[in-house]
N, CA, C and O of each residue as an XYZ file, in Angstrom:
656
protein
N       8.832     13.266      8.433
C       7.533     12.914      8.963
C       7.562     12.883     10.494
O       6.625     13.344     11.146
N       8.651     12.333     11.066
C       8.760     12.289     12.523
C       8.844     13.683     13.130
O       8.295     13.923     14.205
N       9.530     14.610     12.448
C       9.635     15.971     12.975
C       8.278     16.668     12.963
O       8.003     17.483     13.843
N       7.441     16.373     12.004
C       6.095     16.948     11.953
C       5.262     16.403     13.112
O       4.530     17.152     13.760
N       5.372     15.097     13.371
C       4.653     14.492     14.496
C       5.119     15.096     15.817
O       4.300     15.395     16.686
N       6.418     15.276     15.970
C       6.973     15.846     17.193
C       6.493     17.290     17.369
O       6.101     17.683     18.468
N       6.523     18.067     16.307
C       6.071     19.449     16.360
C       4.587     19.522     16.716
O       4.187     20.352     17.532
N       3.781     18.670     16.118
C       2.355     18.627     16.403
C       2.104     18.221     17.858
O       1.237     18.797     18.517
N       2.844     17.248     18.358
C       2.709     16.792     19.740
C       3.054     17.905     20.717
O       2.353     18.098     21.711
N       4.134     18.644     20.443
C       4.527     19.773     21.303
C       3.455     20.852     21.292
O       3.103     21.389     22.342
N       2.936     21.171     20.118
C       1.889     22.168     20.000
C       0.651     21.746     20.787
O       0.071     22.557     21.509
N       0.250     20.503     20.655
C      -0.917     19.978     21.356
C      -0.709     20.030     22.868
O      -1.634     20.371     23.605
N       0.483     19.701     23.336
C       0.784     19.748     24.771
C       0.669     21.165     25.306
O       0.132     21.367     26.395
N       1.160     22.148     24.568
C       1.074     23.550     24.990
C      -0.385     23.988     25.057
O      -0.779     24.663     26.009
N      -1.179     23.624     24.084
C      -2.593     23.990     24.064
C      -3.312     23.372     25.256
O      -4.107     24.050     25.907
N      -3.057     22.125     25.552
C      -3.707     21.444     26.674
C      -3.295     22.077     27.989
O      -4.150     22.328     28.837
N      -2.028     22.338     28.181
C      -1.562     22.949     29.426
C      -2.142     24.344     29.619
O      -2.506     24.707     30.737
N      -2.232     25.119     28.571
C      -2.779     26.466     28.687
C      -4.277     26.466     28.924
O      -4.795     27.404     29.528
N      -4.989     25.448     28.469
C      -6.435     25.414     28.654
C      -6.810     24.998     30.071
O      -7.936     25.258     30.497
N      -5.918     24.367     30.808
C      -6.210     23.928     32.163
C      -6.254     25.092     33.136
O      -6.964     25.032     34.140
N      -5.544     26.094     32.869
C      -5.399     27.203     33.797
C      -5.626     28.490     33.017
O      -4.956     28.750     32.017
N      -6.561     29.278     33.475
C      -6.921     30.480     32.759
C      -6.725     31.670     33.678
O      -6.902     31.559     34.892
N      -6.371     32.775     33.121
C      -6.178     33.962     33.925
C      -7.140     35.043     33.467
O      -7.218     35.370     32.283
N      -7.872     35.591     34.430
C      -8.735     36.727     34.144
C      -8.011     37.974     34.650
O      -6.968     37.858     35.292
N      -8.541     39.154     34.375
C      -7.879     40.357     34.898
C      -7.843     40.383     36.434
O      -6.966     41.015     37.024
N      -8.798     39.696     37.079
C      -8.911     39.777     38.530
C      -8.514     38.507     39.280
O      -8.141     38.576     40.451
N      -8.589     37.353     38.623
C      -8.350     36.084     39.312
C      -7.558     35.122     38.432
O      -7.555     35.240     37.206
N      -6.898     34.184     39.067
C      -6.319     33.043     38.365
C      -7.359     31.936     38.484
O      -7.707     31.520     39.589
N      -7.845     31.470     37.365
C      -8.967     30.540     37.307
C      -8.474     29.099     37.257
O      -7.488     28.794     36.587
N      -9.171     28.209     37.975
C      -8.941     26.761     37.937
C      -7.544     26.339     38.383
O      -7.018     25.336     37.902
N      -6.956     27.077     39.274
C      -5.664     26.680     39.833
C      -5.816     26.616     41.345
O      -6.221     27.601     41.962
N      -5.500     25.479     41.953
C      -5.621     25.314     43.402
C      -4.464     25.979     44.121
O      -3.339     26.022     43.625
N      -4.766     26.498     45.304
C      -3.738     27.086     46.150
C      -4.202     27.027     47.599
O      -5.401     27.033     47.880
N      -3.241     26.971     48.515
C      -3.560     27.028     49.941
C      -3.919     28.445     50.364
O      -4.505     28.647     51.427
N      -3.571     29.427     49.536
C      -3.820     30.826     49.862
C      -4.689     31.487     48.800
O      -4.373     31.440     47.611
N      -5.772     32.095     49.231
C      -6.638     32.827     48.309
C      -5.850     33.948     47.639
O      -6.071     34.257     46.468
N      -4.937     34.551     48.382
C      -4.149     35.667     47.865
C      -3.333     35.270     46.634
O      -3.011     36.130     45.814
N      -2.992     33.992     46.486
C      -2.266     33.526     45.296
C      -3.168     33.455     44.067
O      -2.671     33.391     42.942
N      -4.476     33.465     44.263
C      -5.437     33.310     43.166
C      -6.136     34.615     42.801
O      -6.826     34.696     41.785
N      -5.953     35.626     43.633
C      -6.697     36.868     43.470
C      -5.766     38.056     43.279
O      -4.789     38.226     44.007
N      -6.090     38.869     42.289
C      -5.346     40.106     42.052
C      -6.111     41.290     42.615
O      -5.706     42.440     42.444
N      -7.225     41.005     43.290
C      -8.070     42.040     43.883
C      -8.248     41.737     45.367
O      -7.893     40.657     45.839
N      -8.799     42.695     46.091
C      -9.100     42.490     47.502
C     -10.473     41.858     47.618
O     -11.384     42.184     46.857
N     -10.619     40.948     48.577
C     -11.921     40.367     48.886
C     -12.398     40.991     50.187
O     -11.651     41.056     51.163
N     -13.644     41.449     50.196
C     -14.205     42.081     51.383
C     -15.528     41.421     51.743
O     -16.159     40.773     50.909
N     -15.944     41.596     53.007
C     -17.260     41.122     53.418
C     -18.297     42.193     53.112
O     -17.971     43.221     52.519
N     -19.535     41.962     53.507
C     -20.606     42.920     53.168
C     -20.426     44.269     53.844
O     -21.041     45.254     53.436
N     -19.574     44.324     54.893
C     -19.299     45.595     55.574
C     -18.057     46.291     55.031
O     -17.681     47.353     55.526
N     -17.414     45.707     54.016
C     -16.235     46.319     53.415
C     -14.925     45.957     54.095
O     -13.884     46.530     53.773
N     -14.961     45.004     55.039
C     -13.744     44.580     55.729
C     -12.980     43.576     54.869
O     -13.556     42.601     54.386
N     -11.690     43.815     54.682
C     -10.859     42.922     53.874
C     -10.776     41.552     54.548
O     -10.603     41.456     55.763
N     -10.902     40.489     53.739
C     -10.871     39.122     54.246
C      -9.668     38.385     53.660
O      -9.464     38.353     52.447
N      -8.885     37.799     54.552
C      -7.715     37.013     54.160
C      -8.103     35.543     54.077
O      -9.224     35.166     54.418
N      -7.175     34.727     53.626
C      -7.396     33.279     53.579
C      -7.819     32.770     54.945
O      -8.802     32.038     55.059
N      -7.083     33.152     55.987
C      -7.387     32.658     57.335
C      -8.754     33.118     57.803
O      -9.472     32.359     58.453
N      -9.127     34.361     57.480
C     -10.463     34.863     57.835
C     -11.545     33.996     57.189
O     -12.501     33.588     57.848
N     -11.386     33.725     55.910
C     -12.383     32.940     55.174
C     -12.466     31.531     55.746
O     -13.558     31.009     55.967
N     -11.310     30.919     55.984
C     -11.305     29.575     56.581
C     -12.051     29.576     57.913
O     -12.904     28.721     58.149
N     -11.733     30.526     58.776
C     -12.360     30.574     60.102
C     -13.867     30.748     60.002
O     -14.620     30.053     60.684
N     -14.310     31.668     59.159
C     -15.745     31.922     59.008
C     -16.456     30.673     58.498
O     -17.456     30.250     59.076
N     -15.951     30.086     57.428
C     -16.625     28.934     56.835
C     -16.525     27.697     57.716
O     -17.481     26.925     57.788
N     -15.405     27.484     58.384
C     -15.295     26.330     59.288
C     -16.267     26.480     60.451
O     -16.862     25.494     60.885
N     -16.441     27.708     60.967
C     -17.418     27.947     62.032
C     -18.834     27.688     61.539
O     -19.632     27.068     62.241
N     -19.155     28.163     60.325
C     -20.494     27.919     59.765
C     -20.731     26.426     59.568
O     -21.809     25.920     59.882
N     -19.723     25.718     59.048
C     -19.864     24.270     58.859
C     -20.023     23.559     60.203
O     -20.819     22.628     60.323
N     -19.268     23.996     61.212
C     -19.363     23.397     62.549
C     -20.788     23.553     63.082
O     -21.325     22.634     63.700
N     -21.408     24.731     62.840
C     -22.782     24.944     63.304
C     -23.769     24.036     62.559
O     -24.880     23.807     63.036
N     -23.366     23.526     61.401
C     -24.184     22.579     60.637
C     -23.848     21.128     60.993
O     -24.407     20.195     60.417
N     -22.920     20.946     61.957
C     -22.538     19.599     62.385
C     -21.395     18.992     61.592
O     -21.170     17.785     61.672
N     -20.673     19.794     60.833
C     -19.568     19.296     60.005
C     -18.262     19.871     60.550
O     -18.015     21.073     60.451
N     -17.430     19.005     61.126
C     -16.126     19.420     61.640
C     -15.115     19.180     60.523
O     -14.967     18.057     60.041
N     -14.415     20.250     60.112
C     -13.565     20.147     58.929
C     -12.415     21.136     59.012
O     -12.534     22.196     59.626
N     -11.306     20.779     58.389
C     -10.193     21.701     58.170
C     -10.144     21.990     56.679
O      -9.859     21.100     55.877
N     -10.421     23.231     56.310
C     -10.386     23.623     54.907
C      -8.938     23.832     54.494
O      -8.157     24.430     55.234
N      -8.579     23.340     53.311
C      -7.170     23.321     52.932
C      -6.859     24.106     51.668
O      -5.985     24.972     51.689
N      -7.547     23.828     50.574
C      -7.189     24.453     49.297
C      -8.350     25.268     48.745
O      -9.518     24.995     49.021
N      -7.991     26.272     47.959
C      -8.968     27.167     47.341
C      -8.812     27.126     45.835
O      -7.745     26.811     45.307
N      -9.909     27.455     45.151
C      -9.953     27.447     43.698
C     -10.980     28.494     43.273
O     -12.068     28.553     43.846
N     -10.654     29.316     42.282
C     -11.627     30.268     41.743
C     -12.165     29.688     40.438
O     -11.409     29.356     39.525
N     -13.490     29.574     40.375
C     -14.162     29.081     39.176
C     -14.787     30.255     38.440
O     -15.283     31.196     39.059
N     -14.760     30.192     37.127
C     -15.436     31.176     36.287
C     -16.591     30.458     35.619
O     -16.411     29.379     35.055
N     -17.770     31.047     35.677
C     -18.946     30.406     35.115
C     -19.832     31.461     34.457
O     -19.711     32.653     34.741
N     -20.710     31.015     33.586
C     -21.586     31.915     32.841
C     -23.018     31.417     32.946
O     -23.268     30.212     32.935
N     -23.964     32.360     33.049
C     -25.363     31.958     33.067
C     -25.888     31.845     31.639
O     -25.126     31.966     30.680
N     -27.189     31.614     31.503
C     -27.781     31.363     30.189
C     -27.748     32.571     29.255
O     -27.892     32.405     28.044
N     -27.561     33.782     29.784
C     -27.446     34.962     28.927
C     -26.006     35.474     28.882
O     -25.755     36.629     28.536
N     -25.080     34.606     29.233
C     -23.635     34.842     29.137
C     -23.087     35.885     30.116
O     -22.057     36.503     29.849
N     -23.772     36.082     31.250
C     -23.204     36.911     32.321
C     -22.141     36.095     33.036
O     -22.350     34.919     33.334
N     -20.996     36.719     33.313
C     -19.887     36.024     33.950
C     -19.993     36.117     35.471
O     -20.330     37.169     36.016
N     -19.700     34.997     36.156
C     -19.676     34.940     37.606
C     -18.387     34.274     38.054
O     -17.833     33.421     37.359
N     -17.916     34.682     39.237
C     -16.771     34.025     39.867
C     -17.245     33.375     41.154
O     -18.072     33.927     41.881
N     -16.706     32.191     41.423
C     -17.077     31.419     42.607
C     -15.804     30.965     43.297
O     -14.937     30.365     42.662
N     -15.678     31.242     44.588
C     -14.532     30.799     45.368
C     -14.899     29.487     46.049
O     -15.806     29.435     46.879
N     -14.187     28.442     45.690
C     -14.451     27.104     46.218
C     -13.279     26.680     47.102
O     -12.123     26.974     46.797
N     -13.584     25.994     48.186
C     -12.545     25.437     49.037
C     -12.828     23.960     49.284
O     -13.978     23.523     49.287
N     -11.759     23.208     49.488
C     -11.841     21.766     49.706
C     -11.164     21.422     51.022
O     -10.141     22.010     51.375
N     -11.733     20.475     51.740
C     -11.168     20.060     53.020
C      -9.892     19.246     52.819
O      -9.609     18.759     51.724
N      -9.126     19.111     53.911
C      -7.881     18.339     53.851
C      -8.113     16.907     53.390
O      -7.290     16.355     52.659
N      -9.235     16.288     53.811
C      -9.510     14.899     53.442
C     -10.303     14.770     52.145
O     -10.692     13.663     51.773
N     -10.547     15.873     51.454
C     -11.274     15.923     50.172
C     -12.723     15.471     50.258
O     -13.332     15.196     49.224
N     -13.294     15.384     51.451
C     -14.675     14.928     51.594
C     -15.680     16.079     51.676
O     -16.888     15.848     51.623
N     -15.192     17.317     51.806
C     -16.081     18.474     51.900
C     -15.597     19.543     50.925
O     -14.411     19.868     50.878
N     -16.530     20.080     50.152
C     -16.253     21.227     49.286
C     -17.362     22.236     49.522
O     -18.541     21.884     49.577
N     -16.973     23.483     49.660
C     -17.952     24.535     49.883
C     -17.460     25.809     49.215
O     -16.305     25.886     48.797
N     -18.318     26.798     49.112
C     -17.875     28.030     48.485
C     -18.950     29.086     48.401
O     -20.080     28.905     48.852
N     -18.555     30.203     47.803
C     -19.450     31.352     47.683
C     -19.112     32.132     46.422
O     -17.996     32.063     45.907
N     -20.092     32.871     45.942
C     -19.876     33.726     44.783
C     -19.121     34.988     45.184
O     -19.192     35.437     46.328
N     -18.405     35.543     44.228
C     -17.660     36.786     44.404
C     -18.344     37.846     43.543
O     -18.574     37.632     42.353
N     -18.667     38.983     44.144
C     -19.424     40.022     43.455
C     -18.568     41.269     43.254
O     -17.959     41.756     44.207
N     -18.513     41.792     42.029
C     -17.747     43.022     41.807
C     -18.390     44.188     42.563
O     -19.603     44.225     42.769
N     -17.553     45.127     42.964
C     -18.047     46.329     43.640
C     -17.793     47.534     42.736
O     -17.280     47.390     41.626
N     -18.149     48.701     43.214
C     -17.906     49.911     42.421
C     -16.412     50.196     42.296
O     -15.988     50.887     41.371
N     -15.610     49.664     43.226
C     -14.155     49.773     43.148
C     -13.658     48.593     42.323
O     -13.845     47.443     42.722
N     -13.039     48.851     41.199
C     -12.623     47.772     40.283
C     -11.562     46.860     40.894
O     -11.270     45.805     40.331
N     -10.984     47.236     42.020
C      -9.941     46.433     42.655
C     -10.483     45.650     43.853
O      -9.706     45.113     44.642
N     -11.822     45.581     43.994
C     -12.430     44.937     45.157
C     -13.620     44.075     44.720
O     -14.438     44.494     43.901
N     -13.699     42.872     45.279
C     -14.857     41.997     45.109
C     -15.422     41.687     46.488
O     -14.675     41.505     47.450
N     -16.752     41.629     46.574
C     -17.405     41.252     47.826
C     -17.587     39.739     47.841
O     -18.079     39.137     46.887
N     -17.176     39.153     48.946
C     -17.323     37.712     49.149
C     -18.721     37.452     49.666
O     -19.093     37.921     50.741
N     -19.494     36.702     48.897
C     -20.839     36.355     49.331
C     -20.788     35.380     50.492
O     -19.723     34.865     50.832
N     -21.929     35.130     51.095
C     -22.012     34.143     52.164
C     -21.793     32.750     51.589
O     -22.068     32.497     50.416
N     -21.299     31.861     52.425
C     -21.118     30.468     52.001
C     -22.453     29.987     51.455
O     -23.478     30.078     52.131
N     -22.437     29.474     50.230
C     -23.694     29.187     49.568
C     -23.974     27.708     49.384
O     -25.079     27.253     49.679
N     -23.005     26.950     48.906
C     -23.228     25.538     48.603
C     -22.170     24.698     49.309
O     -21.017     25.110     49.436
N     -22.574     23.522     49.764
C     -21.632     22.598     50.375
C     -21.949     21.191     49.893
O     -23.111     20.785     49.855
N     -20.906     20.448     49.523
C     -21.037     19.048     49.145
C     -20.210     18.232     50.137
O     -19.024     18.496     50.330
N     -20.843     17.240     50.763
C     -20.173     16.403     51.758
C     -20.391     14.957     51.367
O     -21.514     14.551     51.069
N     -19.309     14.170     51.366
C     -19.478     12.755     51.022
C     -18.190     11.992     50.987
O     -17.623     11.670     52.031
N     -17.719     11.697     49.803
C     -16.571     10.821     49.611
C     -15.403     11.603     48.996
O     -15.620     12.589     48.293
N     -14.167     11.164     49.260
C     -13.020     11.916     48.748
C     -12.813     11.806     47.239
O     -12.118     12.641     46.661
N     -13.391     10.808     46.593
C     -13.187     10.621     45.154
C     -14.473     10.864     44.362
O     -14.665     10.298     43.286
N     -15.328     11.690     44.891
C     -16.582     12.067     44.241
C     -17.155     13.232     45.010
O     -16.429     13.906     45.742
N     -18.435     13.484     44.863
C     -19.118     14.541     45.616
C     -18.421     15.885     45.431
O     -18.176     16.607     46.397
N     -18.108     16.207     44.192
C     -17.404     17.450     43.868
C     -18.399     18.574     43.596
O     -19.394     18.382     42.898
N     -18.121     19.734     44.149
C     -18.952     20.918     43.963
C     -18.723     21.497     42.573
O     -17.590     21.771     42.179
N     -19.819     21.680     41.835
C     -19.758     22.282     40.508
C     -20.697     23.471     40.467
O     -21.717     23.499     41.156
N     -20.342     24.448     39.655
C     -21.164     25.644     39.527
C     -21.428     25.878     38.052
O     -20.514     25.838     37.230
N     -22.694     26.123     37.727
C     -23.086     26.445     36.367
C     -23.964     27.681     36.448
O     -25.116     27.610     36.875
N     -23.410     28.822     36.032
C     -24.126     30.080     36.205
C     -24.242     30.374     37.682
O     -23.230     30.480     38.375
N     -25.462     30.507     38.174
C     -25.674     30.772     39.596
C     -26.183     29.537     40.340
O     -26.659     29.640     41.471
N     -26.079     28.363     39.698
C     -26.592     27.123     40.269
C     -25.440     26.210     40.672
O     -24.505     25.988     39.903
N     -25.527     25.687     41.891
C     -24.515     24.749     42.394
C     -25.070     23.335     42.325
O     -26.273     23.114     42.464
N     -24.175     22.386     42.107
C     -24.558     20.983     42.154
C     -23.378     20.172     42.672
O     -22.253     20.668     42.744
N     -23.643     18.930     43.028
C     -22.603     18.029     43.509
C     -22.588     16.778     42.634
O     -23.639     16.267     42.248
N     -21.398     16.295     42.330
C     -21.314     15.018     41.624
C     -21.578     13.904     42.633
O     -21.454     14.121     43.839
N     -21.933     12.742     42.166
C     -22.242     11.639     43.077
C     -20.972     10.897     43.482
O     -19.921     11.043     42.857
N     -21.092     10.105     44.533
C     -19.995      9.232     44.951
C     -19.995      8.014     44.039
O     -21.036      7.650     43.492
N     -18.826      7.373     43.869
C     -18.784      6.158     43.041
C     -19.700      5.075     43.611
O     -19.951      5.030     44.815
N     -20.184      4.220     42.745
C     -21.098      3.152     43.154
C     -20.430      2.110     44.046
O     -21.112      1.378     44.763
N     -19.086      2.040     44.004
C     -18.386      1.032     44.796
C     -18.105      1.483     46.231
O     -17.291      0.870     46.923
N     -18.762      2.530     46.676
C     -18.599      2.989     48.058
C     -19.969      3.090     48.706
O     -20.972      3.330     48.035
N     -19.998      2.906     50.000
C     -21.274      3.005     50.712
C     -21.596      4.452     51.079
O     -22.686      4.738     51.575
N     -20.658      5.363     50.839
C     -20.875      6.769     51.184
C     -21.806      7.433     50.174
O     -21.824      7.086     48.993
N     -22.557      8.373     50.660
C     -23.482      9.143     49.825
C     -23.041     10.602     49.811
O     -22.413     11.083     50.754
N     -23.370     11.285     48.749
C     -23.050     12.699     48.612
C     -24.265     13.508     49.052
O     -25.384     13.260     48.604
N     -24.035     14.475     49.933
C     -25.107     15.329     50.430
C     -24.800     16.770     50.077
O     -23.685     17.249     50.282
N     -25.799     17.455     49.545
C     -25.643     18.864     49.182
C     -26.485     19.705     50.123
O     -27.651     19.401     50.376
N     -25.876     20.769     50.638
C     -26.652     21.774     51.359
C     -26.445     23.095     50.638
O     -25.372     23.381     50.106
N     -27.496     23.881     50.639
C     -27.443     25.157     49.931
C     -28.093     26.214     50.806
O     -29.123     25.968     51.433
N     -27.492     27.374     50.842
C     -28.000     28.490     51.628
C     -28.614     29.507     50.690
O     -28.020     29.872     49.675
N     -29.792     29.956     51.029
C     -30.418     31.026     50.260
C     -29.981     32.337     50.887
O     -30.160     32.552     52.086
N     -29.409     33.207     50.075
C     -28.873     34.477     50.559
C     -29.887     35.585     50.293
O     -30.344     35.764     49.164
N     -30.228     36.317     51.335
C     -31.094     37.480     51.172
C     -30.317     38.669     51.717
O     -30.145     38.801     52.928
N     -29.852     39.529     50.827
C     -29.088     40.719     51.247
C     -29.972     41.929     51.304
O     -29.507     43.018     51.637
């Protein structure tokens, strides 16, 4: 009986660990990294086709945030996979600040080259508390979780409308 419990526990642990981190053909999903290149098996380009590295993305988004009055050092990246109401798949590149108080990101769009995705403009930003105010994406809609009630900090969401 104990060996059955042990076997079941091991099986359950493997299932849980594998469900936390998913791999798509193009991205490693739901795994944080300091480098976008560790999460992407494809090239990320801007709207002009210029390849963008982790440092390029950090610089662009930190400059955009600075122009919005938010001084931040972006630290970690995460690729999210999401689906809309008709089951179309979307990828979203999210980054979190060193102090965990700012999360921002943009959608990734496939191009005609199967090895390249276009990085959309920074779209959603959540600013608030380090233990709340988390950026979430559902389909093409962004939202922020609230800050805990035991803090005086509030969560603020800003969203950019992209017209290409």
